[in-house]
C-alpha positions as CSV (number, residue, x, y, z in Angstrom):
1,X,18.4,58.4,56.8
2,X,17.7,62.0,56.0
3,X,18.7,63.3,52.6
4,X,21.8,65.4,52.3
5,X,21.4,68.9,51.0
6,X,23.3,69.4,47.7
7,X,26.3,71.7,47.9
8,X,24.8,74.2,45.4
9,X,21.7,74.5,47.7
10,X,23.6,74.7,51.0
11,X,23.8,77.6,53.3
12,X,27.6,77.8,52.7
13,X,27.3,78.0,48.9
14,X,24.6,80.6,49.1
15,X,26.5,82.7,51.7
16,X,29.7,82.6,49.6
17,X,27.7,83.5,46.5
18,X,26.0,86.5,48.3
19,X,29.3,87.8,49.7
20,X,32.1,86.7,47.4
21,X,30.4,87.5,44.1
22,X,29.9,91.2,45.0
23,X,33.4,91.3,46.5
24,X,34.9,89.9,43.3
25,X,33.0,92.5,41.3
26,X,34.2,95.3,43.6
27,X,37.8,94.1,43.5
28,X,37.7,93.8,39.7
29,X,36.3,97.3,39.3
30,X,39.0,98.6,41.7
31,X,41.8,96.8,39.8
32,X,40.5,98.1,36.5
33,X,40.3,101.6,37.8
34,X,43.8,101.5,39.3
35,X,45.2,100.1,36.0
36,X,43.4,102.9,34.1
37,X,44.7,105.6,36.4
38,X,48.2,104.2,36.4
39,X,48.4,104.1,32.6
40,X,46.9,107.6,32.4
41,X,49.4,109.0,35.0
42,X,52.4,107.5,33.1
43,X,51.3,109.0,29.9
44,X,50.6,112.4,31.6
45,X,54.1,112.3,33.2
46,X,55.8,111.7,29.8
47,X,53.8,114.6,28.3
48,X,54.8,116.9,31.2
49,X,58.5,115.9,30.8
50,X,58.4,116.5,27.1
51,X,56.9,119.9,27.5
52,X,59.4,120.8,30.3
53,X,62.4,119.8,28.2
54,X,61.1,121.5,25.1
55,X,60.5,124.7,27.1
56,X,64.0,124.6,28.5
57,X,65.5,124.2,25.1
58,X,63.3,126.7,23.3
59,X,64.8,129.9,24.7
60,X,68.4,129.0,23.9
61,X,67.5,127.4,20.6
62,X,65.8,130.6,19.4
63,X,69.0,132.6,20.1
64,X,71.2,130.0,18.5
65,X,69.0,129.9,15.4
66,X,69.0,133.7,15.1
67,X,72.8,133.7,15.3
68,X,73.1,130.6,13.0
69,X,75.6,129.0,15.5
70,X,75.9,125.3,14.5
71,X,78.4,124.5,17.3
72,X,76.2,126.0,19.9
73,X,73.1,124.1,18.5
74,X,74.9,120.7,18.8
75,X,76.1,121.6,22.3
76,X,72.6,122.5,23.3
77,X,70.9,119.3,21.9
78,X,73.5,116.8,22.9
79,X,72.5,116.5,26.6
80,X,68.9,115.7,25.5
81,X,70.1,112.5,23.8
82,X,71.1,111.1,27.2
83,X,67.4,110.9,28.3
84,X,66.4,107.2,28.4
85,X,63.2,108.0,26.4
86,X,64.9,110.1,23.8
87,X,64.1,109.4,20.2
88,X,64.8,112.7,18.3
89,X,65.1,116.5,18.5
90,X,65.4,119.0,15.8
91,X,65.7,122.8,15.3
92,X,63.9,123.9,12.1
93,X,64.2,127.3,10.5
94,X,61.2,129.3,9.3
95,X,61.0,127.3,6.1
96,X,60.8,124.0,8.0
97,X,64.4,122.9,6.9
98,X,66.5,121.3,9.7
99,X,69.1,123.6,11.2
100,X,70.3,121.1,13.7
101,X,69.0,117.6,14.7
102,X,69.8,114.5,16.7
103,X,68.2,111.1,16.3
104,X,66.0,109.7,13.5
105,X,63.8,112.7,12.8
106,X,62.1,111.2,9.8
107,X,61.0,108.0,11.5
108,X,57.3,107.5,12.1
109,X,56.0,108.0,15.6
110,X,54.8,105.0,17.6
111,X,51.3,104.9,19.2
112,X,52.8,105.6,22.7
113,X,55.4,108.2,21.6
114,X,55.1,111.8,22.6
115,X,55.8,114.7,20.1
116,X,56.3,118.2,21.5
117,X,56.5,121.2,19.1
118,X,57.5,124.7,20.3
119,X,57.6,127.8,18.1
120,X,60.9,129.7,18.3
121,X,60.6,133.5,18.4
122,X,63.1,136.4,18.3
123,X,62.5,139.7,20.1
124,X,64.2,142.5,18.1
125,X,65.5,145.4,20.2
126,X,63.1,148.3,20.4
127,X,60.1,146.2,19.3
128,X,57.5,144.7,21.5
129,X,56.2,142.1,19.1
130,X,58.1,138.8,18.7
131,X,59.0,137.4,15.4
132,X,58.7,133.6,14.7
133,X,62.0,132.3,13.2
134,X,61.6,128.5,13.5
135,X,60.4,125.5,15.4
136,X,61.8,123.1,18.0
137,X,60.5,119.5,17.7
138,X,61.1,116.9,20.4
139,X,60.0,113.2,20.4
140,X,60.2,111.0,23.4
141,X,59.4,107.2,23.4
142,X,56.4,106.0,25.3
143,X,57.5,102.4,25.3
144,X,59.2,102.5,28.7
145,X,56.2,104.3,30.3
146,X,53.9,101.7,28.8
147,X,56.0,98.9,30.2
148,X,56.1,100.6,33.5
149,X,52.3,101.0,33.5
150,X,51.9,97.3,32.5
151,X,54.2,96.2,35.4
152,X,52.2,98.3,37.8
153,X,48.9,96.9,36.4
154,X,50.1,93.3,36.9
155,X,51.2,94.1,40.4
156,X,47.8,95.7,41.2
157,X,45.9,92.7,39.7
158,X,48.1,90.3,41.6
159,X,47.5,92.2,44.8
160,X,43.7,92.2,44.1
161,X,43.7,88.4,43.5
162,X,45.7,87.8,46.6
163,X,43.4,90.0,48.6
164,X,40.3,88.3,47.2
165,X,41.8,84.8,47.9
166,X,42.7,85.7,51.5
167,X,39.2,87.2,52.1
168,X,37.5,84.2,50.5
169,X,39.6,81.7,52.5
170,X,39.0,83.6,55.7
171,X,35.3,83.8,55.0
172,X,35.2,80.1,54.1
173,X,36.8,79.2,57.4
174,X,34.4,81.4,59.3
175,X,31.3,80.0,57.5
176,X,32.4,76.4,57.9
177,X,32.5,77.0,61.7
178,X,28.8,78.0,61.4
179,X,27.5,75.8,58.6
180,X,29.0,72.5,59.6
181,X,27.2,72.5,63.0
182,X,24.0,73.8,61.3
183,X,24.2,71.0,58.8
184,X,24.8,68.4,61.5
185,X,21.8,69.7,63.4
186,X,19.7,69.7,60.2
187,X,20.4,66.0,59.8
188,X,19.6,65.5,63.5
189,X,16.3,67.3,63.1
190,X,15.4,65.2,60.1
191,X,16.0,62.0,62.1
192,X,14.0,63.4,64.9
193,X,11.1,64.3,62.5
194,X,11.1,60.6,61.6
195,X,10.7,59.7,65.3
196,X,14.2,58.3,65.6
197,X,15.2,59.7,69.0
198,X,18.4,57.7,69.4
199,X,20.3,60.5,67.6
200,X,23.3,62.3,69.0
201,X,22.9,66.1,69.3
202,X,25.9,67.9,67.9
203,X,27.6,71.1,69.2
204,X,26.0,70.9,72.7
205,X,29.1,72.2,74.4
206,X,29.2,75.5,72.5
207,X,28.2,78.7,74.3
208,X,27.2,80.7,71.3
209,X,23.9,80.7,69.4
210,X,24.6,77.3,67.9
211,X,25.0,75.9,71.4
212,X,21.6,77.3,72.3
213,X,20.1,75.7,69.2
214,X,21.6,72.4,70.2
215,X,20.2,72.7,73.7
216,X,16.8,73.4,72.2
217,X,17.1,70.4,69.9
218,X,17.9,68.2,72.9
219,X,14.8,69.4,74.7
220,X,12.8,68.7,71.6
221,X,14.2,65.1,71.5
222,X,13.1,64.6,75.1
223,X,9.6,65.8,74.2
224,X,9.5,63.4,71.3
225,X,10.5,60.5,73.6
226,X,7.6,61.4,75.9
227,X,5.2,61.7,73.0
228,X,6.2,58.3,71.7
229,X,5.7,56.7,75.1
230,X,2.3,58.4,75.3
231,X,1.4,57.0,71.9
232,X,2.3,53.6,73.1
233,X,0.0,53.9,76.1
234,X,-2.8,55.2,73.9
235,X,-2.5,52.4,71.3
236,X,-3.8,49.9,73.9
237,X,-6.7,52.2,74.7
238,X,-7.4,52.6,71.0
239,X,-7.7,48.9,70.5
240,X,-10.4,48.7,73.1
241,X,-12.1,51.7,71.5
242,X,-11.9,50.1,68.1
243,X,-13.7,47.0,69.3
244,X,-16.4,49.2,70.8
245,X,-16.6,51.2,67.6
246,X,-17.0,48.0,65.5
247,X,-19.9,46.9,67.6
248,X,-21.5,50.4,67.4
249,X,-20.8,50.5,63.7
250,X,-22.7,47.3,63.1
251,X,-25.6,48.7,64.9
252,X,-25.4,52.0,63.0
253,X,-25.1,50.2,59.7
254,X,-28.3,48.4,60.3
255,X,-29.9,51.7,61.2
256,X,-28.4,53.3,58.0
257,X,-29.8,50.5,55.8
258,X,-33.2,51.2,57.2
259,X,-32.7,54.9,56.6
260,X,-31.6,54.3,53.0
261,X,-34.7,52.3,52.4
262,X,-36.8,55.1,53.8
263,X,-34.8,57.6,51.7
264,X,-35.4,55.6,48.5
265,X,-39.1,55.6,49.3
266,X,-39.0,59.4,49.9
267,X,-37.2,59.9,46.6
268,X,-39.7,57.9,44.7
269,X,-42.5,59.8,46.4
270,X,-40.9,63.1,45.4
271,X,-40.5,61.9,41.8
272,X,-44.1,60.8,41.7
273,X,-45.2,64.1,43.2
274,X,-43.3,66.0,40.6
275,X,-44.7,63.7,37.9
276,X,-48.2,64.2,39.4
277,X,-47.8,67.9,39.2
278,X,-46.8,67.6,35.5
279,X,-49.7,65.3,34.8
280,X,-52.1,67.6,36.6
281,X,-51.1,70.4,34.3
282,X,-52.0,68.2,31.3
283,X,-55.0,66.4,32.7
284,X,-57.6,69.1,31.8
285,X,-56.4,69.4,28.3
286,X,-56.3,65.7,27.6
287,X,-59.6,65.1,29.4
288,X,-61.6,67.2,27.0
289,X,-60.8,65.3,23.8
290,X,-60.9,62.0,25.6
291,X,-64.3,62.9,27.2
292,X,-65.6,63.9,23.8
293,X,-64.3,60.7,22.3
294,X,-66.1,58.7,25.0
295,X,-69.3,60.6,24.4
296,X,-69.1,60.0,20.6
297,X,-68.2,56.3,21.1
298,X,-71.1,55.8,23.5
299,X,-73.5,57.5,21.1
300,X,-72.1,55.3,18.2
301,X,-72.6,52.2,20.3
302,X,-76.2,53.1,21.0
303,X,-76.8,53.8,17.3
304,X,-75.1,50.5,16.3
305,X,-77.4,48.6,18.8
306,X,-80.5,50.4,17.4
307,X,-79.3,49.7,13.8
308,X,-78.7,46.0,14.7
309,X,-82.2,45.8,16.2
310,X,-83.7,47.2,13.0
311,X,-81.8,44.7,10.9
312,X,-82.8,41.8,13.2
313,X,-86.5,42.9,13.1
314,X,-86.4,43.3,9.4
315,X,-87.5,46.9,9.9
316,X,-84.6,48.4,8.0
317,X,-85.7,51.1,5.5
318,X,-83.7,53.1,3.0
319,X,-84.2,56.3,5.0
320,X,-83.1,54.6,8.2
321,X,-80.0,53.2,6.5
322,X,-79.1,56.7,5.2
323,X,-79.6,58.2,8.7
324,X,-77.5,55.5,10.3
325,X,-74.7,56.0,7.7
326,X,-74.6,59.7,8.2
327,X,-74.6,59.2,12.0
328,X,-71.8,56.7,11.8
329,X,-69.7,59.0,9.5
330,X,-70.2,62.0,11.7
331,X,-69.4,60.1,14.8
332,X,-66.3,58.6,13.1
333,X,-65.0,62.0,12.2
334,X,-65.6,63.4,15.7
335,X,-64.0,60.4,17.2
336,X,-60.9,60.6,14.9
337,X,-60.6,64.4,15.6
338,X,-60.7,64.0,19.4
339,X,-58.4,61.0,19.5
340,X,-56.0,62.8,17.2
341,X,-56.0,65.8,19.6
342,X,-55.4,63.5,22.6
343,X,-52.5,61.8,20.7
344,X,-51.0,65.2,19.9
345,X,-51.1,66.2,23.5
346,X,-49.6,62.9,24.7
347,X,-46.9,63.2,22.1
348,X,-46.1,66.7,23.2
349,X,-46.0,65.7,26.8
350,X,-43.6,62.9,26.0
351,X,-41.3,65.2,23.9
352,X,-40.7,67.6,26.8
353,X,-38.4,65.1,28.4
354,X,-36.4,64.3,25.3
355,X,-32.9,66.1,25.2
356,X,-32.1,65.1,21.6
357,X,-34.1,64.0,18.6
358,X,-33.1,61.2,16.4
359,X,-34.2,62.8,13.1
360,X,-32.0,62.3,10.0
361,X,-29.6,65.0,8.8
362,X,-29.4,66.0,5.1
363,X,-28.9,68.9,2.8
364,X,-32.1,70.8,1.9
365,X,-33.3,74.0,0.4
366,X,-34.6,76.4,3.1
367,X,-37.2,78.0,0.8
368,X,-38.6,74.6,-0.1
369,X,-39.0,73.5,3.5
370,X,-40.7,76.7,4.5
371,X,-43.1,76.4,1.6
372,X,-44.0,72.9,2.6
373,X,-44.7,74.0,6.2
374,X,-47.0,76.8,5.0
375,X,-48.7,74.4,2.5
376,X,-49.3,71.9,5.3
377,X,-50.6,74.4,7.8
378,X,-52.8,76.5,5.5
379,X,-55.8,74.2,5.1
380,X,-56.4,74.1,8.8
381,X,-56.4,77.9,9.1
382,X,-57.5,79.2,5.7
383,X,-60.8,80.4,7.2
384,X,-59.1,82.4,10.0
385,X,-58.6,85.5,7.8
386,X,-54.8,85.5,8.7
387,X,-52.4,85.8,5.7
388,X,-49.0,84.0,5.7
389,X,-46.2,85.7,3.7
390,X,-42.9,84.0,2.8
391,X,-39.7,86.1,2.3
392,X,-37.1,83.3,1.9
393,X,-34.3,83.6,-0.8
394,X,-34.3,80.6,-3.1
395,X,-30.6,80.0,-2.8
396,X,-30.1,79.2,0.9
397,X,-29.0,75.5,1.1
398,X,-28.6,74.1,4.6
399,X,-27.0,71.0,6.0
400,X,-29.1,70.4,9.0
401,X,-32.2,68.6,10.3
402,X,-35.3,69.5,8.2
403,X,-37.7,67.6,10.4
404,X,-36.7,69.6,13.5
405,X,-36.7,72.9,11.6
406,X,-40.1,72.1,10.2
407,X,-41.5,71.4,13.6
408,X,-40.0,74.6,15.0
409,X,-41.5,76.7,12.2
410,X,-44.8,74.9,12.5
411,X,-45.0,75.5,16.3
412,X,-44.2,79.2,15.8
413,X,-46.8,79.7,13.1
414,X,-49.5,77.7,14.9
415,X,-48.7,79.7,18.1
416,X,-49.2,82.9,16.1
417,X,-52.6,81.6,14.8
418,X,-53.7,80.7,18.3
419,X,-52.5,83.7,20.3
420,X,-51.5,86.6,18.1
421,X,-54.9,87.5,16.8
422,X,-57.1,86.5,19.7
423,X,-59.5,89.5,20.2
424,X,-57.9,91.6,17.4
425,X,-58.6,91.7,13.7
426,X,-56.8,89.1,11.5
427,X,-53.4,90.2,10.2
428,X,-50.3,88.8,8.7
429,X,-47.7,86.2,9.7
430,X,-44.3,86.6,7.9
431,X,-41.5,84.1,7.7
432,X,-38.3,85.9,6.8
433,X,-34.9,84.4,6.2
434,X,-31.7,86.4,5.8
435,X,-28.1,85.1,5.3
436,X,-25.5,86.6,7.7
437,X,-21.8,86.3,8.5
438,X,-20.8,85.7,4.9
439,X,-23.5,83.1,4.4
440,X,-22.4,80.8,7.2
441,X,-25.3,81.9,9.4
442,X,-29.0,82.1,8.6
443,X,-31.4,84.3,10.6
444,X,-35.0,83.1,10.4
445,X,-37.8,85.3,11.8
446,X,-41.4,84.6,12.4
447,X,-43.2,87.9,12.7
448,X,-46.8,88.7,13.3
449,X,-48.7,92.0,13.7
450,X,-51.1,90.8,16.3
451,X,-51.7,91.9,19.9
452,X,-48.3,91.1,21.3
453,X,-47.1,89.5,24.5
454,X,-47.4,91.1,27.9
455,X,-44.0,92.1,29.4
456,X,-44.7,89.9,32.5
457,X,-45.0,86.8,30.3
458,X,-41.9,87.2,28.2
459,X,-39.4,85.8,30.7
460,X,-41.5,82.5,30.9
461,X,-42.4,82.2,27.3
462,X,-40.2,79.1,26.7
463,X,-40.9,77.4,30.1
464,X,-42.6,74.0,29.9
465,X,-46.4,74.0,30.5
466,X,-46.6,77.8,30.5
467,X,-49.6,78.9,28.5
468,X,-52.3,81.5,28.6
469,X,-54.8,79.1,27.0
470,X,-54.8,76.3,29.6
471,X,-58.2,74.7,29.3
472,X,-58.7,76.3,25.9
473,X,-56.6,74.0,23.8
474,X,-53.1,75.2,24.9
475,X,-50.7,72.6,26.5
476,X,-47.8,75.0,27.2
477,X,-45.3,72.6,25.5
478,X,-45.1,74.1,22.0
479,X,-42.6,76.9,22.6
480,X,-40.6,74.8,25.1
481,X,-40.2,72.1,22.5
482,X,-39.3,74.8,20.0
483,X,-36.6,76.2,22.2
484,X,-35.2,72.7,22.9
485,X,-35.1,71.8,19.2
486,X,-33.3,75.1,18.2
487,X,-30.7,75.0,20.9
488,X,-30.0,71.2,21.2
489,X,-30.7,69.8,17.7
490,X,-30.2,72.7,15.3
491,X,-27.3,74.2,17.4
492,X,-28.6,77.7,17.3
493,X,-30.4,80.2,19.5
494,X,-33.9,81.7,19.6
495,X,-35.1,85.0,21.0
496,X,-38.4,86.8,21.3
497,X,-39.2,90.5,21.2
498,X,-42.7,91.8,21.7
499,X,-44.8,94.8,22.9
500,X,-48.5,94.8,23.6
501,X,-50.3,96.0,20.5
502,X,-47.2,95.9,18.3
503,X,-46.9,92.2,17.4
504,X,-44.3,89.6,18.2
505,X,-41.0,88.7,16.5
506,X,-39.3,85.3,17.1
507,X,-35.7,85.3,15.8
508,X,-33.7,82.2,15.2
509,X,-29.9,82.3,14.5
510,X,-28.8,79.1,13.0
511,X,-25.6,77.8,11.4
512,X,-26.0,76.9,7.8
513,X,-24.2,73.7,8.6
514,X,-25.5,72.4,11.9
515,X,-23.1,71.1,14.5
516,X,-22.5,67.4,14.5
517,X,-22.8,65.1,17.6
């Protein structure tokens, strides 16, 4: 069963709201305006009547006051007391003293009362200028006018309410004649949407637009009946198709399994090809120390056989023992050096695939770590002529990974030893540390005044296996590992700036407290 639309969301409620609310506002404004104008007209009418009465009395009152005729004054004022709104009237002389009065002249005026004051003038014979001789004061009550205005306001409000009620009731009847059939057809369409075609179409006998809608809905019901019959016929056909599809699916699944096996082989082949490319880049570098080690080992084996023969033949002399000892020592040193170089290359090759190191975190003094790195590297390069300068403040304490930071600094310094002064006179490598951002950030720079880096090589400087010394001791992994350690372990960033002939500057921006996790 289709859900019934709530009354507040119905077309009837929305139409009444759109029409009746503005109509109510308009009627309310009209009623308020009519009440306002009625009250204002009543007050203006009372003012006009007070001015008219005072004007009529003023001429005679001036003559009476001039002649000091008390009887005439009372006779003049008495008819005014018959006015239904009369409160008081008085004739005052020039000093303001009452000459003649009716009513309570001294009483305070109400908020709706009207006071009219006219100056009394005397025109002496032979003179053009009038002479003020007194005042006429008239007070009329505004209560009756206010009550009349209130009665009219109530009548206007009642008429507006009746008008609004009649209009709303008429509109409601008209709308119900439209919305009820529409609601019935809405329910019928909901049933039809649920494929229930046994519904009764309402309002089919009407000749207006709603009747046309009902006829269209009946046509739609016939089409839905035909569609459902068609679906019934197709369902039998679909069952046969499904059986055929199941058979074909089994065949395709077997073919898909074969393809997946082939795909797996292709993926493994691609991986091996990629690994082969990486290994090929390292093969030449690793081959040199391993070849040297093999040569030295072969030579040592020959020397050992010759030495053993001399011992077996009892031909061993002191000079031969000394020569054999020196030969063994030299061969051992060469073998250790070449195997160490091969181990370093293999270790670097392994580290390039590592996303995160497992080094321990601790607090350390930056100046101490930098000094240890320089002390460790200096013996290997003390004959190069290159000087290393440290400019690290002694009060920078970091909470980070000293092992990773030491490896980064070592890589950068060794990189400068190898590349910066190739073909140019020895210069200086400077390690500079500067606190920034209130001490929360440390900027560490490794600067050399060597030959610089070509502009074409700068974008690839941190790529794995990129080196300008391939075959001459460079693996191309040092700066890539440096970049990975700075960004992933130390949680900072590293940039490089260089111009040919002007040296190179590596800048690391590190948090004094490294990120956790």
